C-alpha atoms as an extended CHARMM CRD file, in Angstrom:
* protein
*
       244  EXT
         1         1  MET       CA            -89.6810000000       -4.6450000000       57.1170000000  PROA      1               0.0000000000
         2         2  SER       CA            -86.7520000000       -3.5990000000       54.8730000000  PROA      2               0.0000000000
         3         3  ALA       CA            -85.0720000000       -5.9860000000       52.3520000000  PROA      3               0.0000000000
         4         4  PRO       CA            -81.6910000000       -7.4510000000       53.3260000000  PROA      4               0.0000000000
         5         5  VAL       CA            -78.5360000000       -5.7800000000       51.7400000000  PROA      5               0.0000000000
         6         6  PRO       CA            -76.5880000000       -8.1580000000       49.5300000000  PROA      6               0.0000000000
         7         7  SER       CA            -72.9960000000       -8.8930000000       50.6680000000  PROA      7               0.0000000000
         8         8  ARG       CA            -70.0340000000       -7.8600000000       48.4700000000  PROA      8               0.0000000000
         9         9  PHE       CA            -68.1750000000      -11.0310000000       49.2900000000  PROA      9               0.0000000000
        10        10  ARG       CA            -68.8830000000      -14.3980000000       47.7890000000  PROA      10              0.0000000000
        11        11  ILE       CA            -67.9750000000      -17.5880000000       49.4420000000  PROA      11              0.0000000000
        12        12  VAL       CA            -66.4770000000      -20.0990000000       47.0190000000  PROA      12              0.0000000000
        13        13  PRO       CA            -65.5820000000      -23.5970000000       48.0160000000  PROA      13              0.0000000000
        14        14  ARG       CA            -61.8520000000      -24.2570000000       48.2300000000  PROA      14              0.0000000000
        15        15  ASP       CA            -61.7150000000      -27.0390000000       45.6730000000  PROA      15              0.0000000000
        16        16  VAL       CA            -63.4700000000      -24.8780000000       43.0960000000  PROA      16              0.0000000000
        17        17  ALA       CA            -60.9730000000      -22.0410000000       43.5440000000  PROA      17              0.0000000000
        18        18  VAL       CA            -58.0940000000      -24.4350000000       43.1910000000  PROA      18              0.0000000000
        19        19  ARG       CA            -59.4950000000      -25.7950000000       39.9720000000  PROA      19              0.0000000000
        20        20  ARG       CA            -59.9690000000      -22.2920000000       38.6030000000  PROA      20              0.0000000000
        21        21  ARG       CA            -56.3750000000      -21.2940000000       39.3680000000  PROA      21              0.0000000000
        22        22  GLY       CA            -55.1320000000      -24.4670000000       37.7320000000  PROA      22              0.0000000000
        23        23  THR       CA            -57.1680000000      -23.8010000000       34.6610000000  PROA      23              0.0000000000
        24        24  SER       CA            -55.8400000000      -20.2300000000       34.4440000000  PROA      24              0.0000000000
        25        25  LEU       CA            -52.2760000000      -21.4690000000       34.8320000000  PROA      25              0.0000000000
        26        26  LEU       CA            -52.7580000000      -24.0170000000       32.1010000000  PROA      26              0.0000000000
        27        27  LEU       CA            -54.2670000000      -21.4200000000       29.8290000000  PROA      27              0.0000000000
        28        28  GLY       CA            -51.3050000000      -19.1110000000       30.4790000000  PROA      28              0.0000000000
        29        29  LEU       CA            -48.8180000000      -21.8500000000       29.7880000000  PROA      29              0.0000000000
        30        30  ALA       CA            -50.6720000000      -22.7840000000       26.6230000000  PROA      30              0.0000000000
        31        31  TRP       CA            -50.5890000000      -19.1490000000       25.4810000000  PROA      31              0.0000000000
        32        32  LEU       CA            -46.8720000000      -18.9360000000       26.1710000000  PROA      32              0.0000000000
        33        33  ALA       CA            -46.3600000000      -22.1940000000       24.3310000000  PROA      33              0.0000000000
        34        34  SER       CA            -48.3260000000      -20.8680000000       21.3670000000  PROA      34              0.0000000000
        35        35  LEU       CA            -46.2060000000      -17.7060000000       21.3280000000  PROA      35              0.0000000000
        36        36  GLY       CA            -43.0650000000      -19.8190000000       21.3350000000  PROA      36              0.0000000000
        37        37  ALA       CA            -44.3770000000      -21.9270000000       18.5180000000  PROA      37              0.0000000000
        38        38  VAL       CA            -45.2820000000      -18.8580000000       16.5260000000  PROA      38              0.0000000000
        39        39  TRP       CA            -41.7910000000      -17.4380000000       17.1260000000  PROA      39              0.0000000000
        40        40  LEU       CA            -40.1490000000      -20.6700000000       16.0520000000  PROA      40              0.0000000000
        41        41  VAL       CA            -42.2760000000      -20.8790000000       12.9480000000  PROA      41              0.0000000000
        42        42  ALA       CA            -41.6040000000      -17.2280000000       12.1470000000  PROA      42              0.0000000000
        43        43  SER       CA            -37.8750000000      -17.6930000000       12.7330000000  PROA      43              0.0000000000
        44        44  HSD       CA            -37.6890000000      -20.7440000000       10.5040000000  PROA      44              0.0000000000
        45        45  THR       CA            -39.7570000000      -18.9530000000        7.8610000000  PROA      45              0.0000000000
        46        46  ALA       CA            -37.9370000000      -15.5970000000        8.0430000000  PROA      46              0.0000000000
        47        47  ALA       CA            -34.4030000000      -17.0140000000        8.1900000000  PROA      47              0.0000000000
        48        48  PRO       CA            -34.4020000000      -18.3190000000        4.5980000000  PROA      48              0.0000000000
        49        49  ARG       CA            -35.9700000000      -15.1110000000        3.3930000000  PROA      49              0.0000000000
        50        50  LEU       CA            -33.2970000000      -13.0670000000        5.1460000000  PROA      50              0.0000000000
        51        51  ALA       CA            -30.6140000000      -15.3090000000        3.7110000000  PROA      51              0.0000000000
        52        52  GLN       CA            -32.1380000000      -14.9310000000        0.2530000000  PROA      52              0.0000000000
        53        53  ALA       CA            -32.3520000000      -11.1890000000        0.7210000000  PROA      53              0.0000000000
        54        54  ASP       CA            -28.6730000000      -11.0330000000        1.7650000000  PROA      54              0.0000000000
        55        55  ALA       CA            -27.6760000000      -13.1790000000       -1.1840000000  PROA      55              0.0000000000
        56        56  ALA       CA            -29.7060000000      -10.9890000000       -3.5260000000  PROA      56              0.0000000000
        57        57  ARG       CA            -28.0720000000       -7.8800000000       -2.0450000000  PROA      57              0.0000000000
        58        58  VAL       CA            -24.6080000000       -9.3740000000       -2.5080000000  PROA      58              0.0000000000
        59        59  ARG       CA            -25.4150000000      -10.3080000000       -6.1060000000  PROA      59              0.0000000000
        60        60  ALA       CA            -26.7880000000       -6.8250000000       -6.7490000000  PROA      60              0.0000000000
        61        61  GLU       CA            -23.6310000000       -5.2100000000       -5.3050000000  PROA      61              0.0000000000
        62        62  GLN       CA            -21.4360000000       -7.4860000000       -7.4040000000  PROA      62              0.0000000000
        63        63  ALA       CA            -23.4610000000       -6.6880000000      -10.5350000000  PROA      63              0.0000000000
        64        64  LEU       CA            -23.1910000000       -2.9710000000       -9.7390000000  PROA      64              0.0000000000
        65        65  GLN       CA            -19.4300000000       -3.1950000000       -9.3290000000  PROA      65              0.0000000000
        66        66  ALA       CA            -19.1320000000       -5.1460000000      -12.5650000000  PROA      66              0.0000000000
        67        67  ALA       CA            -21.2890000000       -2.5830000000      -14.3970000000  PROA      67              0.0000000000
        68        68  GLN       CA            -19.2120000000        0.2920000000      -13.0010000000  PROA      68              0.0000000000
        69        69  ALA       CA            -15.9790000000       -1.4410000000      -14.0460000000  PROA      69              0.0000000000
        70        70  GLU       CA            -17.3800000000       -2.0490000000      -17.5320000000  PROA      70              0.0000000000
        71        71  ALA       CA            -18.5020000000        1.5730000000      -17.7590000000  PROA      71              0.0000000000
        72        72  ARG       CA            -14.9910000000        2.7420000000      -16.8090000000  PROA      72              0.0000000000
        73        73  THR       CA            -13.4980000000        0.4230000000      -19.4210000000  PROA      73              0.0000000000
        74        74  LEU       CA            -15.8990000000        1.6900000000      -22.0780000000  PROA      74              0.0000000000
        75        75  ARG       CA            -15.1400000000        5.3220000000      -21.1830000000  PROA      75              0.0000000000
        76        76  GLN       CA            -11.4150000000        4.6310000000      -21.4270000000  PROA      76              0.0000000000
        77        77  ARG       CA            -11.9000000000        2.8640000000      -24.7460000000  PROA      77              0.0000000000
        78        78  GLU       CA            -14.0100000000        5.7330000000      -26.0490000000  PROA      78              0.0000000000
        79        79  SER       CA            -11.3510000000        8.2370000000      -24.9780000000  PROA      79              0.0000000000
        80        80  THR       CA             -8.6360000000        6.1410000000      -26.6190000000  PROA      80              0.0000000000
        81        81  LEU       CA            -10.6320000000        5.7860000000      -29.8330000000  PROA      81              0.0000000000
        82        82  ALA       CA            -11.4230000000        9.5080000000      -29.8800000000  PROA      82              0.0000000000
        83        83  ARG       CA             -7.7380000000       10.3460000000      -29.4350000000  PROA      83              0.0000000000
        84        84  SER       CA             -6.7690000000        7.8020000000      -32.0750000000  PROA      84              0.0000000000
        85        85  ASP       CA             -9.3490000000        9.2420000000      -34.4720000000  PROA      85              0.0000000000
        86        86  GLN       CA             -8.0310000000       12.7470000000      -33.7960000000  PROA      86              0.0000000000
        87        87  ILE       CA             -4.4650000000       11.6340000000      -34.4740000000  PROA      87              0.0000000000
        88        88  SER       CA             -5.5780000000        9.8060000000      -37.6150000000  PROA      88              0.0000000000
        89        89  ARG       CA             -7.4370000000       12.8680000000      -38.8790000000  PROA      89              0.0000000000
        90        90  ALA       CA             -4.4310000000       15.1040000000      -38.1980000000  PROA      90              0.0000000000
        91        91  ALA       CA             -2.0830000000       12.6350000000      -39.8980000000  PROA      91              0.0000000000
        92        92  ASN       CA             -4.4470000000       12.3340000000      -42.8610000000  PROA      92              0.0000000000
        93        93  ALA       CA             -4.6270000000       16.1160000000      -43.1700000000  PROA      93              0.0000000000
        94        94  GLU       CA             -0.8240000000       16.3210000000      -43.1130000000  PROA      94              0.0000000000
        95        95  VAL       CA             -0.6110000000       13.6150000000      -45.7680000000  PROA      95              0.0000000000
        96        96  GLN       CA             -3.1500000000       15.4350000000      -47.9340000000  PROA      96              0.0000000000
        97        97  ASP       CA             -1.2180000000       18.7020000000      -47.5520000000  PROA      97              0.0000000000
        98        98  ALA       CA              2.0290000000       16.9310000000      -48.4040000000  PROA      98              0.0000000000
        99        99  LEU       CA              0.4160000000       15.3210000000      -51.4580000000  PROA      99              0.0000000000
       100       100  ALA       CA             -0.9330000000       18.6920000000      -52.5790000000  PROA      100             0.0000000000
       101       101  GLU       CA              2.5370000000       20.2160000000      -52.2100000000  PROA      101             0.0000000000
       102       102  ARG       CA              4.0710000000       17.3400000000      -54.1480000000  PROA      102             0.0000000000
       103       103  ASP       CA              1.4480000000       17.7240000000      -56.8830000000  PROA      103             0.0000000000
       104       104  GLU       CA              2.3200000000       21.4110000000      -57.1530000000  PROA      104             0.0000000000
       105       105  GLU       CA              6.0270000000       20.5990000000      -57.2880000000  PROA      105             0.0000000000
       106       106  ILE       CA              5.4230000000       17.9410000000      -59.9510000000  PROA      106             0.0000000000
       107       107  ALA       CA              3.3250000000       20.3800000000      -61.9840000000  PROA      107             0.0000000000
       108       108  ALA       CA              6.0590000000       23.0150000000      -61.6900000000  PROA      108             0.0000000000
       109       109  LEU       CA              8.7360000000       20.5030000000      -62.6830000000  PROA      109             0.0000000000
       110       110  ARG       CA              6.6720000000       19.3820000000      -65.6680000000  PROA      110             0.0000000000
       111       111  ALA       CA              6.2980000000       22.9980000000      -66.7170000000  PROA      111             0.0000000000
       112       112  ASP       CA             10.0590000000       23.4730000000      -66.3290000000  PROA      112             0.0000000000
       113       113  VAL       CA             10.7560000000       20.3380000000      -68.3730000000  PROA      113             0.0000000000
       114       114  ALA       CA              8.3560000000       21.4700000000      -71.0990000000  PROA      114             0.0000000000
       115       115  PHE       CA              9.9660000000       24.9030000000      -71.1170000000  PROA      115             0.0000000000
       116       116  TYR       CA             13.4340000000       23.3700000000      -71.2400000000  PROA      116             0.0000000000
       117       117  GLU       CA             12.4340000000       21.0870000000      -74.1380000000  PROA      117             0.0000000000
       118       118  ARG       CA             11.1910000000       24.0810000000      -76.0620000000  PROA      118             0.0000000000
       119       119  LEU       CA             14.3120000000       25.9680000000      -75.1100000000  PROA      119             0.0000000000
       120       120  VAL       CA             16.8550000000       23.4040000000      -76.2560000000  PROA      120             0.0000000000
       121       121  GLY       CA             14.7660000000       21.4630000000      -78.7610000000  PROA      121             0.0000000000
       122       122  SER       CA             16.1850000000       20.4770000000      -82.1230000000  PROA      122             0.0000000000
       123       123  THR       CA             14.2930000000       23.2710000000      -83.8690000000  PROA      123             0.0000000000
       124       124  SER       CA             15.0640000000       25.9930000000      -81.3350000000  PROA      124             0.0000000000
       125       125  GLN       CA             17.7260000000       28.5800000000      -81.9920000000  PROA      125             0.0000000000
       126       126  ARG       CA             20.7810000000       28.5030000000      -79.7470000000  PROA      126             0.0000000000
       127       127  LYS       CA             21.2190000000       31.7190000000      -77.7650000000  PROA      127             0.0000000000
       128       128  GLY       CA             23.6760000000       33.0320000000      -75.2520000000  PROA      128             0.0000000000
       129       129  LEU       CA             22.7340000000       34.6900000000      -71.9840000000  PROA      129             0.0000000000
       130       130  SER       CA             19.4290000000       36.5370000000      -72.4490000000  PROA      130             0.0000000000
       131       131  VAL       CA             16.2160000000       37.6340000000      -70.7290000000  PROA      131             0.0000000000
       132       132  HSD       CA             13.5210000000       35.3010000000      -71.9350000000  PROA      132             0.0000000000
       133       133  VAL       CA             10.5800000000       37.1390000000      -70.3420000000  PROA      133             0.0000000000
       134       134  ALA       CA              9.8670000000       39.8910000000      -67.7850000000  PROA      134             0.0000000000
       135       135  GLU       CA              6.5080000000       39.9760000000      -66.0080000000  PROA      135             0.0000000000
       136       136  PHE       CA              5.0760000000       42.4880000000      -63.4980000000  PROA      136             0.0000000000
       137       137  ALA       CA              1.8960000000       42.2870000000      -61.4300000000  PROA      137             0.0000000000
       138       138  PRO       CA              0.4780000000       44.8320000000      -58.9370000000  PROA      138             0.0000000000
       139       139  GLU       CA              0.2000000000       43.8850000000      -55.2430000000  PROA      139             0.0000000000
       140       140  ALA       CA             -1.7580000000       45.2060000000      -52.2970000000  PROA      140             0.0000000000
       141       141  GLY       CA             -0.0260000000       48.2180000000      -50.7740000000  PROA      141             0.0000000000
       142       142  GLY       CA              1.1860000000       49.6640000000      -54.0820000000  PROA      142             0.0000000000
       143       143  THR       CA              4.1430000000       47.3680000000      -54.7260000000  PROA      143             0.0000000000
       144       144  TRP       CA              4.8060000000       45.4300000000      -57.9340000000  PROA      144             0.0000000000
       145       145  ARG       CA              5.7710000000       41.7680000000      -58.0230000000  PROA      145             0.0000000000
       146       146  TYR       CA              8.1950000000       40.8420000000      -60.7920000000  PROA      146             0.0000000000
       147       147  GLN       CA              9.2900000000       37.5330000000      -62.3500000000  PROA      147             0.0000000000
       148       148  ILE       CA             12.2010000000       37.6190000000      -64.7890000000  PROA      148             0.0000000000
       149       149  MET       CA             13.3030000000       34.4740000000      -66.6240000000  PROA      149             0.0000000000
       150       150  LEU       CA             16.9370000000       34.2150000000      -67.7460000000  PROA      150             0.0000000000
       151       151  THR       CA             18.1150000000       31.6250000000      -70.2810000000  PROA      151             0.0000000000
       152       152  GLN       CA             21.2990000000       30.3680000000      -71.9330000000  PROA      152             0.0000000000
       153       153  THR       CA             21.3920000000       27.6040000000      -74.5460000000  PROA      153             0.0000000000
       154       154  LEU       CA             24.5030000000       28.4210000000      -76.5490000000  PROA      154             0.0000000000
       155       155  ASN       CA             26.9970000000       26.6310000000      -74.3120000000  PROA      155             0.0000000000
       156       156  ARG       CA             25.3410000000       23.7240000000      -72.5030000000  PROA      156             0.0000000000
       157       157  GLY       CA             28.3360000000       23.0650000000      -70.2870000000  PROA      157             0.0000000000
       158       158  ALA       CA             28.7610000000       26.6460000000      -69.0700000000  PROA      158             0.0000000000
       159       159  ILE       CA             27.2880000000       28.1630000000      -65.9420000000  PROA      159             0.0000000000
       160       160  SER       CA             26.1090000000       31.7580000000      -66.2510000000  PROA      160             0.0000000000
       161       161  GLN       CA             26.7340000000       33.8930000000      -63.1570000000  PROA      161             0.0000000000
       162       162  GLY       CA             26.3030000000       37.5600000000      -62.3970000000  PROA      162             0.0000000000
       163       163  GLN       CA             23.8360000000       40.1730000000      -61.1630000000  PROA      163             0.0000000000
       164       164  MET       CA             20.5580000000       41.4140000000      -62.5710000000  PROA      164             0.0000000000
       165       165  ARG       CA             19.1760000000       44.9370000000      -62.2730000000  PROA      165             0.0000000000
       166       166  PHE       CA             16.4350000000       46.7790000000      -64.1080000000  PROA      166             0.0000000000
       167       167  SER       CA             15.0470000000       50.2690000000      -64.4380000000  PROA      167             0.0000000000
       168       168  VAL       CA             11.5580000000       51.4380000000      -65.3930000000  PROA      168             0.0000000000
       169       169  GLU       CA             11.1880000000       54.1990000000      -67.9720000000  PROA      169             0.0000000000
       170       170  GLY       CA              8.1070000000       56.3910000000      -68.2620000000  PROA      170             0.0000000000
       171       171  VAL       CA              6.6520000000       59.8360000000      -67.6210000000  PROA      171             0.0000000000
       172       172  ARG       CA              6.7830000000       61.8340000000      -64.3730000000  PROA      172             0.0000000000
       173       173  ASP       CA              5.4380000000       65.3730000000      -64.0100000000  PROA      173             0.0000000000
       174       174  GLY       CA              4.9360000000       65.5570000000      -67.7850000000  PROA      174             0.0000000000
       175       175  LYS       CA              8.5550000000       64.6640000000      -68.5430000000  PROA      175             0.0000000000
       176       176  LEU       CA             10.3720000000       61.5050000000      -69.5890000000  PROA      176             0.0000000000
       177       177  ALA       CA             12.0400000000       59.8810000000      -66.6250000000  PROA      177             0.0000000000
       178       178  ALA       CA             13.6660000000       56.6190000000      -65.5770000000  PROA      178             0.0000000000
       179       179  VAL       CA             13.3110000000       55.0890000000      -62.1300000000  PROA      179             0.0000000000
       180       180  GLN       CA             16.5690000000       53.3120000000      -61.3360000000  PROA      180             0.0000000000
       181       181  TRP       CA             17.1890000000       50.1550000000      -59.3100000000  PROA      181             0.0000000000
       182       182  ASP       CA             18.0060000000       52.0180000000      -56.0660000000  PROA      182             0.0000000000
       183       183  GLU       CA             14.8500000000       54.1300000000      -56.2040000000  PROA      183             0.0000000000
       184       184  LEU       CA             12.7330000000       51.1070000000      -57.0670000000  PROA      184             0.0000000000
       185       185  HSD       CA             13.9870000000       49.4280000000      -53.8810000000  PROA      185             0.0000000000
       186       186  GLN       CA             13.9840000000       52.6960000000      -51.9030000000  PROA      186             0.0000000000
       187       187  GLN       CA             17.5570000000       51.9660000000      -50.8660000000  PROA      187             0.0000000000
       188       188  ARG       CA             20.7690000000       53.7440000000      -51.8360000000  PROA      188             0.0000000000
       189       189  GLY       CA             23.3760000000       51.3300000000      -53.1820000000  PROA      189             0.0000000000
       190       190  ALA       CA             20.8870000000       48.4430000000      -53.3760000000  PROA      190             0.0000000000
       191       191  PRO       CA             22.7690000000       45.3140000000      -54.5310000000  PROA      191             0.0000000000
       192       192  GLY       CA             21.7520000000       43.6260000000      -57.7440000000  PROA      192             0.0000000000
       193       193  GLN       CA             19.9740000000       40.2910000000      -57.7150000000  PROA      193             0.0000000000
       194       194  THR       CA             22.4150000000       37.4080000000      -58.0990000000  PROA      194             0.0000000000
       195       195  TYR       CA             21.8360000000       34.7200000000      -60.7060000000  PROA      195             0.0000000000
       196       196  SER       CA             23.6710000000       31.4370000000      -61.3120000000  PROA      196             0.0000000000
       197       197  PHE       CA             22.3390000000       28.7630000000      -63.6690000000  PROA      197             0.0000000000
       198       198  ARG       CA             23.2390000000       26.3690000000      -66.4580000000  PROA      198             0.0000000000
       199       199  TYR       CA             20.1590000000       26.6010000000      -68.7100000000  PROA      199             0.0000000000
       200       200  PHE       CA             17.5170000000       28.8680000000      -67.1390000000  PROA      200             0.0000000000
       201       201  GLN       CA             16.5760000000       30.5960000000      -63.8920000000  PROA      201             0.0000000000
       202       202  GLN       CA             13.6200000000       32.6590000000      -62.6880000000  PROA      202             0.0000000000
       203       203  LEU       CA             14.2690000000       35.6920000000      -60.4780000000  PROA      203             0.0000000000
       204       204  ASP       CA             11.5050000000       37.0360000000      -58.2420000000  PROA      204             0.0000000000
       205       205  GLY       CA             11.0200000000       40.1070000000      -56.0870000000  PROA      205             0.0000000000
       206       206  ASN       CA              8.9800000000       43.2600000000      -55.6000000000  PROA      206             0.0000000000
       207       207  VAL       CA              9.5930000000       46.9750000000      -56.1420000000  PROA      207             0.0000000000
       208       208  MET       CA              7.8160000000       50.2720000000      -55.4980000000  PROA      208             0.0000000000
       209       209  LEU       CA              7.0610000000       52.7820000000      -58.2530000000  PROA      209             0.0000000000
       210       210  PRO       CA              7.0040000000       56.4820000000      -57.2780000000  PROA      210             0.0000000000
       211       211  HSD       CA              3.6720000000       58.2490000000      -56.9150000000  PROA      211             0.0000000000
       212       212  GLY       CA              2.5790000000       60.0500000000      -60.0830000000  PROA      212             0.0000000000
       213       213  PHE       CA              4.9020000000       58.0020000000      -62.3040000000  PROA      213             0.0000000000
       214       214  THR       CA              3.4660000000       56.3710000000      -65.4550000000  PROA      214             0.0000000000
       215       215  PRO       CA              5.6150000000       53.3970000000      -66.5610000000  PROA      215             0.0000000000
       216       216  GLN       CA              6.0920000000       52.6780000000      -70.2600000000  PROA      216             0.0000000000
       217       217  ARG       CA              9.0620000000       50.3200000000      -70.5200000000  PROA      217             0.0000000000
       218       218  VAL       CA             11.3120000000       48.1650000000      -68.3250000000  PROA      218             0.0000000000
       219       219  LYS       CA             14.9880000000       47.7700000000      -69.1420000000  PROA      219             0.0000000000
       220       220  VAL       CA             16.7510000000       44.6910000000      -67.7340000000  PROA      220             0.0000000000
       221       221  THR       CA             20.5460000000       44.6280000000      -67.4020000000  PROA      221             0.0000000000
       222       222  LEU       CA             22.6390000000       41.4890000000      -66.8100000000  PROA      222             0.0000000000
       223       223  ASN       CA             26.2540000000       41.9080000000      -65.7500000000  PROA      223             0.0000000000
       224       224  GLY       CA             28.1400000000       38.6190000000      -65.7220000000  PROA      224             0.0000000000
       225       225  GLU       CA             31.7220000000       37.4410000000      -65.7550000000  PROA      225             0.0000000000
       226       226  ASP       CA             31.8330000000       36.9230000000      -69.5000000000  PROA      226             0.0000000000
       227       227  ALA       CA             28.7250000000       38.7630000000      -70.7160000000  PROA      227             0.0000000000
       228       228  ALA       CA             26.8210000000       42.0350000000      -70.3940000000  PROA      228             0.0000000000
       229       229  VAL       CA             23.2360000000       42.0490000000      -71.6350000000  PROA      229             0.0000000000
       230       230  GLU       CA             20.6120000000       44.8000000000      -71.8040000000  PROA      230             0.0000000000
       231       231  GLN       CA             17.0660000000       44.1170000000      -72.9890000000  PROA      231             0.0000000000
       232       232  ALA       CA             13.9270000000       46.2810000000      -72.9560000000  PROA      232             0.0000000000
       233       233  PHE       CA             10.2910000000       45.1480000000      -72.6300000000  PROA      233             0.0000000000
       234       234  ASP       CA              7.0860000000       47.0730000000      -73.1640000000  PROA      234             0.0000000000
       235       235  TRP       CA              5.3700000000       47.7140000000      -69.8100000000  PROA      235             0.0000000000
       236       236  LYS       CA              1.8990000000       46.8360000000      -71.0790000000  PROA      236             0.0000000000
       237       237  THR       CA              3.1610000000       43.5200000000      -72.4150000000  PROA      237             0.0000000000
       238       238  ALA       CA              5.0050000000       42.8150000000      -69.1770000000  PROA      238             0.0000000000
       239       239  THR       CA              1.9880000000       43.6000000000      -66.9990000000  PROA      239             0.0000000000
       240       240  ALA       CA             -0.4020000000       41.6960000000      -69.2550000000  PROA      240             0.0000000000
       241       241  ALA       CA              1.7710000000       38.5890000000      -68.9220000000  PROA      241             0.0000000000
       242       242  GLY       CA              2.1990000000       39.1010000000      -65.1610000000  PROA      242             0.0000000000
       243       243  GLY       CA             -1.5380000000       39.5020000000      -64.5580000000  PROA      243             0.0000000000
       244       244  LYS       CA             -2.5870000000       36.3010000000      -66.3430000000  PROA      244             0.0000000000
């Protein structure tokens, strides 16, 4: 005889099933309640943290803005100071240049005063219009720079006026020759150099000597209203004084 086949259905008493469903419902409600409690706890816990985080973010943004504003102020101040320093340096350089020019002017005036004292000193001899010194110095390009000092100490109240010219005597092509004022300036009818002074005056300029000419002497001529003067100077002496 074969064994009976077990049934797939199980008969459960009604009151037991009801109790089981009630228990399941209670468990579900308890689970939902626990979830709600967890959410409430998490909300209460997270809310202050979020508020703190927002406050920290706001403070950080404010600090960043303040730092950026300070950086802009510092950059502007640096630019202003740099510009001020540049202006100060430029002004200082101008002052130094002006002081150097004034020192040169003072030195020149002192030299003029010393020369004048020697010129009109108690032991010096009174002279009318004359050429005190003639100096020549070579320049780049073949020209010659001259400085001729005129003096007058005989009449202290008079003003000497007129024109100065000079010629250079020497040897050209094996013969004695004189290079006149026009040829020295490479200009026909070149005007003389005007002078007007009470005690002394220095005349400056430059001239060109012809190629192959060997200078030996310079002759200076002064043509004024009340005087005509001609004086000669040795070229070597004139160039030695001009090259010092």
